[in-house]
Backbone as a printed PyTorch tensor [residue, N CA C, xyz], in Angstrom:
tensor([[[  8.6390, -39.5110, -22.0200],
         [  8.0360, -40.8150, -22.2230],
         [  6.6680, -40.6560, -22.8780]],

        [[  5.8960, -39.6670, -22.4490],
         [  4.5640, -39.4870, -23.0310],
         [  4.6470, -39.0610, -24.4950]],

        [[  5.6740, -38.3100, -24.8540],
         [  5.8520, -37.9120, -26.2550],
         [  6.1330, -39.1270, -27.1210]],

        [[  6.9680, -40.0280, -26.6440],
         [  7.2690, -41.2570, -27.3830],
         [  6.0150, -42.1200, -27.4900]],

        [[  5.2490, -42.2270, -26.3950],
         [  4.0170, -43.0230, -26.4200],
         [  3.0060, -42.4340, -27.3980]],

        [[  2.8750, -41.1050, -27.4120],
         [  1.9740, -40.4480, -28.3540],
         [  2.3970, -40.7390, -29.7890]],

        [[  3.6800, -40.6190, -30.0510],
         [  4.1840, -40.8830, -31.3950],
         [  4.0000, -42.3220, -31.8180]],

        [[  4.2510, -43.2600, -30.9160],
         [  4.0750, -44.6730, -31.2430],
         [  2.6050, -44.9800, -31.5420]],

        [[  1.6990, -44.4750, -30.7150],
         [  0.2780, -44.7490, -30.9300],
         [ -0.2190, -44.1500, -32.2340]],

        [[  0.0480, -42.8830, -32.4560],
         [ -0.4280, -42.2240, -33.6710],
         [  0.2850, -42.7480, -34.9090]],

        [[  1.5230, -43.1420, -34.7600],
         [  2.3000, -43.6020, -35.9040],
         [  1.9060, -44.9720, -36.4220]],

        [[  1.2570, -45.7560, -35.5960],
         [  0.8890, -47.1130, -36.0240],
         [ -0.5650, -47.2460, -36.4310]],

        [[ -1.3170, -46.1550, -36.4580],
         [ -2.7080, -46.2410, -36.8870],
         [ -2.8220, -46.7440, -38.3190]],

        [[ -1.8950, -46.3480, -39.1630],
         [ -2.0000, -46.7290, -40.5640],
         [ -1.8960, -48.2350, -40.7610]],

        [[ -1.2100, -48.9250, -39.8680],
         [ -1.0620, -50.3710, -40.0360],
         [ -2.3980, -51.0790, -39.8830]],

        [[ -3.2480, -50.5950, -39.0080],
         [ -4.5660, -51.2010, -38.8370],
         [ -5.5120, -50.8750, -39.9720]],

        [[ -5.3450, -49.7020, -40.5840],
         [ -6.2560, -49.3140, -41.6600],
         [ -5.9520, -50.0110, -42.9800]],

        [[ -4.8170, -50.6840, -43.0790],
         [ -4.5240, -51.4030, -44.3130],
         [ -5.4020, -52.6390, -44.4580]],

        [[ -5.9250, -53.1440, -43.3320],
         [ -6.7740, -54.3270, -43.3860],
         [ -6.0010, -55.6200, -43.5290]],

        [[ -4.7190, -55.5560, -43.3890],
         [ -3.8800, -56.7590, -43.5020],
         [ -3.1580, -56.9680, -42.1800]],

        [[ -3.5130, -58.0450, -41.5130],
         [ -2.9330, -58.3100, -40.1890],
         [ -1.4300, -58.5230, -40.2510]],

        [[ -0.9460, -59.1440, -41.3220],
         [  0.4850, -59.4230, -41.3980],
         [  1.2950, -58.1340, -41.4700]],

        [[  0.7640, -57.0990, -42.1120],
         [  1.4880, -55.8210, -42.1610],
         [  1.5730, -55.2310, -40.7630]],

        [[  0.4450, -55.2570, -40.0530],
         [  0.4320, -54.7090, -38.7070],
         [  1.3960, -55.4680, -37.8060]],

        [[  1.3920, -56.7910, -37.8870],
         [  2.2760, -57.5810, -37.0390],
         [  3.7450, -57.3190, -37.3480]],

        [[  4.0890, -57.2850, -38.6220],
         [  5.4860, -57.0680, -39.0030],
         [  5.9720, -55.6920, -38.5550]],

        [[  5.1690, -54.6620, -38.7960],
         [  5.5840, -53.3060, -38.4540],
         [  5.6610, -53.1150, -36.9450]],

        [[  4.6270, -53.5540, -36.2260],
         [  4.6000, -53.3360, -34.7790],
         [  5.6650, -54.1810, -34.0790]],

        [[  5.7750, -55.4440, -34.4400],
         [  6.7800, -56.3020, -33.7900],
         [  8.1890, -55.8570, -34.1680]],

        [[  8.4110, -55.5260, -35.4410],
         [  9.7390, -55.0610, -35.8610],
         [ 10.1400, -53.7710, -35.1790]],

        [[  9.2130, -52.8240, -35.0920],
         [  9.5040, -51.5590, -34.4110],
         [  9.7160, -51.7770, -32.9150]],

        [[  8.9100, -52.6640, -32.3430],
         [  9.0690, -52.9650, -30.9170],
         [ 10.4140, -53.5900, -30.6120]],

        [[ 10.8390, -54.5230, -31.4490],
         [ 12.1440, -55.1540, -31.2500],
         [ 13.2640, -54.1280, -31.3890]],

        [[ 13.1580, -53.2540, -32.3820],
         [ 14.1860, -52.2280, -32.5720],
         [ 14.2230, -51.2730, -31.3730]],

        [[ 13.0550, -50.8580, -30.8880],
         [ 12.9990, -49.9310, -29.7550],
         [ 13.5460, -50.5720, -28.4880]],

        [[ 13.1240, -51.7980, -28.2040],
         [ 13.5980, -52.4830, -26.9980],
         [ 15.0920, -52.7590, -27.0910]],

        [[ 15.5890, -53.0880, -28.2710],
         [ 17.0260, -53.3300, -28.4410],
         [ 17.8340, -52.0730, -28.1360]],

        [[ 17.3790, -50.9340, -28.6540],
         [ 18.0920, -49.6830, -28.3740],
         [ 18.0040, -49.3270, -26.8920]],

        [[ 16.8420, -49.5400, -26.3100],
         [ 16.6700, -49.2530, -24.8910],
         [ 17.5550, -50.1540, -24.0340]],

        [[ 17.6530, -51.4170, -24.3910],
         [ 18.4960, -52.3480, -23.6370],
         [ 19.9760, -52.0150, -23.8110]],

        [[ 20.3710, -51.6140, -25.0110],
         [ 21.7670, -51.2310, -25.2290],
         [ 22.1220, -50.0220, -24.3650]],

        [[ 21.2180, -49.0380, -24.3020],
         [ 21.4630, -47.8760, -23.4510],
         [ 21.4930, -48.2800, -21.9790]],

        [[ 20.5560, -49.1190, -21.5590],
         [ 20.5040, -49.5420, -20.1490],
         [ 21.7650, -50.3260, -19.7800]],

        [[ 22.2350, -51.1640, -20.6820],
         [ 23.4650, -51.9240, -20.4240],
         [ 24.6580, -50.9810, -20.2990]],

        [[ 24.7560, -50.0170, -21.2110],
         [ 25.8460, -49.0450, -21.1390],
         [ 25.7530, -48.2380, -19.8460]],

        [[ 24.5460, -47.7730, -19.5120],
         [ 24.3630, -46.9370, -18.3320],
         [ 24.6520, -47.7130, -17.0460]],

        [[ 24.3050, -48.9890, -17.0060],
         [ 24.5280, -49.7810, -15.7900],
         [ 26.0150, -50.0510, -15.5510]],

        [[ 26.8230, -49.9650, -16.5900],
         [ 28.2490, -50.2140, -16.4480],
         [ 29.0240, -48.9550, -16.0520]],

        [[ 28.3630, -47.7990, -16.0300],
         [ 29.0310, -46.5470, -15.6860],
         [ 29.1270, -46.4190, -14.1710]],

        [[ 30.2960, -46.0460, -13.7150],
         [ 30.4900, -45.8870, -12.2720],
         [ 30.7930, -44.4490, -11.8880]],

        [[ 31.1200, -43.6250, -12.8610],
         [ 31.5180, -42.2510, -12.5800],
         [ 30.5810, -41.2890, -13.3040]],

        [[ 29.9840, -40.3720, -12.5650],
         [ 29.0470, -39.4120, -13.1420],
         [ 29.7320, -38.4780, -14.1320]],

        [[ 30.9720, -38.1060, -13.8670],
         [ 31.6740, -37.2130, -14.7920],
         [ 31.9430, -37.9060, -16.1300]],

        [[ 32.1720, -39.2290, -16.0970],
         [ 32.3570, -39.9670, -17.3520],
         [ 31.0650, -39.9980, -18.1510]],

        [[ 29.9360, -40.1240, -17.4740],
         [ 28.6420, -40.1130, -18.1610],
         [ 28.3940, -38.7410, -18.7790]],

        [[ 28.6940, -37.6840, -18.0520],
         [ 28.5200, -36.3360, -18.5930],
         [ 29.4440, -36.1010, -19.7830]],

        [[ 30.6660, -36.6300, -19.7070],
         [ 31.5850, -36.5250, -20.8380],
         [ 31.0480, -37.2520, -22.0560]],

        [[ 30.4540, -38.4130, -21.8400],
         [ 29.8470, -39.1640, -22.9460],
         [ 28.6710, -38.4010, -23.5380]],

        [[ 27.8930, -37.7430, -22.6990],
         [ 26.7770, -36.9440, -23.2040],
         [ 27.2780, -35.7730, -24.0400]],

        [[ 28.3800, -35.1490, -23.6180],
         [ 28.9520, -34.0540, -24.4130],
         [ 29.4260, -34.5600, -25.7690]],

        [[ 30.0350, -35.7550, -25.7990],
         [ 30.4650, -36.3330, -27.0760],
         [ 29.2570, -36.6970, -27.9400]],

        [[ 28.2260, -37.2510, -27.3270],
         [ 27.0290, -37.6340, -28.0710],
         [ 26.3320, -36.4170, -28.6640]],

        [[ 26.3870, -35.2980, -27.9500],
         [ 25.7400, -34.0770, -28.4250],
         [ 26.2960, -33.6520, -29.7830]],

        [[ 27.5600, -33.9340, -30.0350],
         [ 28.1840, -33.5150, -31.2890],
         [ 27.6900, -34.3290, -32.4880]],

        [[ 27.3610, -35.6010, -32.2940],
         [ 26.8920, -36.3890, -33.4310],
         [ 25.3810, -36.5470, -33.4660]],

        [[ 24.6820, -36.1080, -32.4250],
         [ 23.2240, -36.1850, -32.4460],
         [ 22.6460, -35.1670, -33.4290]],

        [[ 23.2000, -33.9760, -33.4780],
         [ 22.6640, -32.9290, -34.3560],
         [ 22.6730, -33.3380, -35.8360]],

        [[ 23.7790, -33.8390, -36.4030],
         [ 23.7210, -34.2390, -37.8130],
         [ 22.7490, -35.3990, -38.0680]],

        [[ 22.6660, -36.3210, -37.1320],
         [ 21.7210, -37.4300, -37.2980],
         [ 20.2890, -36.9120, -37.2490]],

        [[ 20.0080, -36.0210, -36.3080],
         [ 18.6550, -35.4570, -36.1950],
         [ 18.2870, -34.6670, -37.4440]],

        [[ 19.2150, -33.8950, -37.9730],
         [ 18.9370, -33.1180, -39.1820],
         [ 18.6640, -34.0440, -40.3620]],

        [[ 19.4170, -35.1270, -40.4780],
         [ 19.1920, -36.0930, -41.5460],
         [ 17.8160, -36.7490, -41.4080]],

        [[ 17.4620, -37.1630, -40.1870],
         [ 16.1580, -37.7950, -39.9640],
         [ 15.0080, -36.8120, -40.1950]],

        [[ 15.1790, -35.5640, -39.7750],
         [ 14.1460, -34.5520, -40.0100],
         [ 13.9860, -34.2610, -41.5010]],

        [[ 15.0860, -34.2610, -42.2290],
         [ 15.0120, -34.0650, -43.6810],
         [ 14.2660, -35.2200, -44.3400]],

        [[ 14.5660, -36.4380, -43.9100],
         [ 13.8640, -37.6000, -44.4500],
         [ 12.3740, -37.5340, -44.1260]],

        [[ 12.0360, -37.0860, -42.9230],
         [ 10.6320, -36.9590, -42.5300],
         [  9.9330, -35.9160, -43.3970]],

        [[ 10.6020, -34.7990, -43.6510],
         [ 10.0320, -33.7510, -44.4950],
         [  9.8060, -34.2540, -45.9180]],

        [[ 10.7890, -34.9340, -46.4770],
         [ 10.6680, -35.4670, -47.8370],
         [  9.5430, -36.4910, -47.9080]],

        [[  9.4470, -37.3830, -46.9170],
         [  8.3740, -38.3860, -46.8920],
         [  7.0070, -37.7130, -46.7970]],

        [[  6.8890, -36.6880, -45.9770],
         [  5.6120, -35.9890, -45.8320],
         [  5.2080, -35.2960, -47.1260]],

        [[  6.1640, -34.6700, -47.7900],
         [  5.8730, -34.0040, -49.0620],
         [  5.4680, -35.0170, -50.1210]],

        [[  6.1930, -36.1390, -50.1940],
         [  5.8620, -37.1740, -51.1790],
         [  4.4660, -37.7500, -50.9300]],

        [[  4.1350, -37.9990, -49.6760],
         [  2.8030, -38.5300, -49.3550],
         [  1.7380, -37.4900, -49.6560]],

        [[  2.0290, -36.2210, -49.3870],
         [  1.0840, -35.1570, -49.7340],
         [  0.7990, -35.1240, -51.2260]],

        [[  1.8350, -35.2450, -52.0500],
         [  1.6350, -35.2790, -53.4930],
         [  0.8750, -36.5290, -53.9190]],

        [[  1.1570, -37.6670, -53.2850],
         [  0.4180, -38.8970, -53.5930],
         [ -1.0550, -38.7490, -53.2640]],

        [[ -1.3520, -38.1680, -52.1120],
         [ -2.7440, -37.9560, -51.7200],
         [ -3.4570, -37.0570, -52.7180]],

        [[ -2.7930, -35.9970, -53.1300],
         [ -3.3900, -35.0620, -54.0740],
         [ -3.5730, -35.6960, -55.4490]],

        [[ -2.5630, -36.4240, -55.9020],
         [ -2.6220, -37.0390, -57.2260],
         [ -3.7040, -38.1140, -57.2940]],

        [[ -3.8650, -38.8790, -56.2200],
         [ -4.8820, -39.9310, -56.1880],
         [ -6.2620, -39.3770, -55.8250]],

        [[ -6.3560, -38.0810, -55.6050],
         [ -7.5980, -37.4120, -55.2260],
         [ -8.2070, -38.0050, -53.9550]],

        [[ -7.3260, -38.3900, -53.0290],
         [ -7.7800, -38.9030, -51.7370],
         [ -7.9300, -37.7760, -50.7240]],

        [[ -7.2700, -36.6480, -50.9810],
         [ -7.3730, -35.4850, -50.1010],
         [ -7.0220, -34.2410, -50.8920]],

        [[ -7.6520, -33.1520, -50.5240],
         [ -7.3420, -31.8740, -51.1720],
         [ -6.1280, -31.2580, -50.4780]],

        [[ -5.5280, -30.2820, -51.1500],
         [ -4.3820, -29.6080, -50.5450],
         [ -4.7990, -28.8710, -49.2780]],

        [[ -6.0390, -28.4090, -49.2280],
         [ -6.5310, -27.7480, -48.0180],
         [ -6.5350, -28.7200, -46.8460]],

        [[ -6.9900, -29.9460, -47.0960],
         [ -7.0070, -30.9640, -46.0350],
         [ -5.5980, -31.3350, -45.6020]],

        [[ -4.7210, -31.4880, -46.5580],
         [ -3.3360, -31.8500, -46.2510],
         [ -2.6720, -30.7560, -45.4180]],

        [[ -2.8600, -29.5090, -45.8290],
         [ -2.2670, -28.3970, -45.0820],
         [ -2.9160, -28.2220, -43.7110]],

        [[ -4.2010, -28.5510, -43.5890],
         [ -4.8670, -28.4990, -42.2890],
         [ -4.2720, -29.5260, -41.3450]],

        [[ -4.0130, -30.7340, -41.8460],
         [ -3.3820, -31.7740, -41.0230],
         [ -1.9850, -31.3280, -40.5990]],

        [[ -1.2410, -30.7270, -41.5190],
         [  0.0970, -30.2280, -41.1740],
         [  0.0200, -29.1250, -40.1230]],

        [[ -0.9590, -28.2410, -40.2410],
         [ -1.1300, -27.1830, -39.2530],
         [ -1.4950, -27.7600, -37.8880]],

        [[ -2.3880, -28.7430, -37.8630],
         [ -2.7410, -29.3930, -36.5940],
         [ -1.5310, -30.0900, -35.9970]],

        [[ -0.6870, -30.6840, -36.8440],
         [  0.5470, -31.3310, -36.3710],
         [  1.4480, -30.2950, -35.7070]],

        [[  1.5610, -29.1220, -36.3390],
         [  2.3760, -28.0470, -35.7560],
         [  1.7900, -27.5850, -34.4290]],

        [[  0.4560, -27.5100, -34.3520],
         [ -0.1870, -27.0830, -33.1090],
         [ -0.0040, -28.0940, -31.9780]],

        [[  0.2210, -29.3520, -32.3090],
         [  0.5230, -30.3650, -31.2920],
         [  2.0090, -30.3270, -30.9330]],

        [[  2.8450, -30.2250, -31.9420],
         [  4.2950, -30.3190, -31.7420],
         [  4.8700, -29.0780, -31.0450]],

        [[  4.4030, -27.9010, -31.4200],
         [  4.9890, -26.6630, -30.8810],
         [  4.9030, -26.5740, -29.3540]],

        [[  3.7420, -26.7850, -28.7430],
         [  3.7160, -26.7060, -27.2740],
         [  4.5280, -27.8120, -26.6010]],

        [[  4.5010, -29.0150, -27.1930],
         [  5.3090, -30.1030, -26.6290],
         [  6.7950, -29.7620, -26.6760]],

        [[  7.2470, -29.2710, -27.8340],
         [  8.6600, -28.9240, -27.9820],
         [  9.0430, -27.7740, -27.0630]],

        [[  8.1920, -26.7560, -26.9660],
         [  8.4800, -25.6200, -26.0970],
         [  8.5560, -26.0580, -24.6400]],

        [[  7.6030, -26.8910, -24.2160],
         [  7.5940, -27.3650, -22.8310],
         [  8.8330, -28.1920, -22.5300]],

        [[  9.1750, -29.1010, -23.4230],
         [ 10.3490, -29.9390, -23.2000],
         [ 11.6280, -29.1130, -23.1900]],

        [[ 11.7150, -28.1130, -24.0590],
         [ 12.9070, -27.2560, -24.0850],
         [ 13.0230, -26.4220, -22.8140]],

        [[ 11.8880, -26.0130, -22.2460],
         [ 11.9190, -25.2040, -21.0300],
         [ 12.2310, -26.0130, -19.7780]],

        [[ 11.7790, -27.2620, -19.7180],
         [ 12.0040, -28.0600, -18.5020],
         [ 13.1780, -29.0140, -18.6530]],

        [[ 13.9820, -28.8170, -19.6650],
         [ 15.1170, -29.6900, -19.9350],
         [ 16.0550, -29.7590, -18.7180]],

        [[ 16.1570, -30.9300, -18.0790],
         [ 17.0020, -31.0270, -16.8940],
         [ 18.4780, -31.3080, -17.2030]],

        [[ 18.7800, -31.6590, -18.4420],
         [ 20.1390, -32.0490, -18.8000],
         [ 20.8160, -30.8680, -19.4950]],

        [[ 21.7880, -30.2930, -18.8400],
         [ 22.4540, -29.0940, -19.3430],
         [ 23.1890, -29.3820, -20.6600]],

        [[ 23.6630, -30.5990, -20.8330],
         [ 24.4310, -30.9380, -22.0320],
         [ 23.5910, -30.8710, -23.3080]],

        [[ 22.2770, -31.0310, -23.1720],
         [ 21.3990, -30.9780, -24.3310],
         [ 20.7490, -29.6090, -24.4190]],

        [[ 20.8110, -29.0260, -25.5890],
         [ 20.2670, -27.6890, -25.8240],
         [ 18.8130, -27.7860, -26.2850]],

        [[ 18.2000, -26.6240, -26.4820],
         [ 16.7970, -26.5790, -26.9110],
         [ 16.6110, -27.2660, -28.2600]],

        [[ 17.6020, -27.1600, -29.1590],
         [ 17.4990, -27.8140, -30.4680],
         [ 17.2940, -29.3100, -30.3130]],

        [[ 18.0220, -29.9240, -29.3960],
         [ 17.8980, -31.3640, -29.1920],
         [ 16.4890, -31.7370, -28.7360]],

        [[ 15.9220, -30.9380, -27.8500],
         [ 14.5690, -31.2000, -27.3510],
         [ 13.5360, -31.0330, -28.4660]],

        [[ 13.6780, -29.9710, -29.2470],
         [ 12.7410, -29.7190, -30.3450],
         [ 12.8540, -30.8240, -31.3940]],

        [[ 14.0690, -31.2060, -31.7430],
         [ 14.2660, -32.2750, -32.7240],
         [ 13.6770, -33.5890, -32.2240]],

        [[ 13.8210, -33.8710, -30.9350],
         [ 13.2560, -35.0850, -30.3530],
         [ 11.7450, -35.1220, -30.5370]],

        [[ 11.0820, -34.0120, -30.2200],
         [  9.6220, -33.9630, -30.3560],
         [  9.2180, -34.0590, -31.8250]],

        [[  9.9320, -33.3540, -32.7030],
         [  9.6130, -33.4110, -34.1310],
         [  9.7420, -34.8260, -34.6800]],

        [[ 10.7150, -35.5660, -34.1890],
         [ 10.9100, -36.9230, -34.6760],
         [  9.9250, -37.9120, -34.0500]],

        [[  9.4730, -37.6450, -32.8440],
         [  8.5830, -38.5890, -32.1590],
         [  7.1310, -38.4810, -32.6130]],

        [[  6.6800, -37.2820, -32.9250],
         [  5.2810, -37.1140, -33.3110],
         [  5.1840, -37.2880, -34.8280]],

        [[  4.4530, -38.2980, -35.2820],
         [  4.4450, -38.6280, -36.7110],
         [  3.6080, -37.6600, -37.5400]],

        [[  4.0910, -37.3740, -38.7270],
         [  3.3280, -36.5880, -39.6890],
         [  3.0880, -37.4110, -40.9550]],

        [[  4.1420, -37.9640, -41.5140],
         [  4.0010, -38.7170, -42.7640],
         [  3.0960, -39.9310, -42.5780]],

        [[  3.2180, -40.6080, -41.4500],
         [  2.3940, -41.7930, -41.2280],
         [  0.9360, -41.4290, -41.0000]],

        [[  0.6810, -40.2720, -40.4120],
         [ -0.7030, -39.8130, -40.2610],
         [ -1.2630, -39.4070, -41.6270]],

        [[ -0.4390, -38.7420, -42.4240],
         [ -0.8710, -38.3870, -43.7780],
         [ -1.1110, -39.6300, -44.6340]],

        [[ -0.4510, -40.7310, -44.3140],
         [ -0.5950, -41.9620, -45.1020],
         [ -1.8600, -42.7450, -44.7770]],

        [[ -2.6040, -42.3460, -43.7600],
         [ -3.8250, -43.0710, -43.3960],
         [ -4.8160, -43.2160, -44.5500]],

        [[ -5.1390, -42.1550, -45.3040],
         [ -6.0770, -42.3450, -46.4210],
         [ -5.5520, -43.3070, -47.4960]],

        [[ -4.2540, -43.3050, -47.7020],
         [ -3.6760, -44.2230, -48.6900],
         [ -3.8390, -45.6630, -48.2230]],

        [[ -3.5880, -45.9050, -46.9390],
         [ -3.7460, -47.2530, -46.3860],
         [ -5.2010, -47.7030, -46.4710]],

        [[ -6.1320, -46.8120, -46.1490],
         [ -7.5510, -47.1770, -46.2300],
         [ -7.9740, -47.4060, -47.6740]],

        [[ -7.4300, -46.6370, -48.5940],
         [ -7.7500, -46.8220, -50.0150],
         [ -7.3090, -48.2240, -50.4820]],

        [[ -6.1210, -48.6400, -50.0750],
         [ -5.6440, -49.9670, -50.4630],
         [ -6.4510, -51.0680, -49.7980]],

        [[ -6.9980, -50.7960, -48.6110],
         [ -7.8310, -51.7800, -47.9340],
         [ -9.1560, -51.9530, -48.6600]],

        [[ -9.7210, -50.8750, -49.1810],
         [-10.9990, -50.9450, -49.8920],
         [-10.8830, -51.6750, -51.2050]],

        [[ -9.7300, -51.5900, -51.8360],
         [ -9.5700, -52.1150, -53.1930],
         [ -8.6560, -53.3220, -53.2660]],

        [[ -8.7830, -54.2010, -52.2990],
         [ -7.9460, -55.3950, -52.3860],
         [ -8.7570, -56.5870, -52.7700]]])
């Protein structure tokens, strides 16, 4: 839960730096509705389960399709981060040293979180890869890298 909260807080900083309230409202409310909808769908499914072995069987089935989805989302995150890095460099909003420093700091935050979650994983059906992918997806990189771009657009509107 704390990893998701950290990711949500850090991931929405860019919306405030744009200086446009409507962007912040649309992004935060839209993301909140999507998150609550997924949480409610899971809670509804979980509340209808009466047999623990059926739930474990569902987790085993979910494990098979979670990996390709996680790899696709991680690839999209990597591509977005690289594109934003090039945008920052091209617009001279940040040097490559600064961009790589932010990426290194991101790794220094993500690595201990992922290692800790993988070590204390209470669900046998999920492997260390699932825990690491979860942390990688929850802690934002591209949106943190986009902060200077958002502030630049706020200054020049």
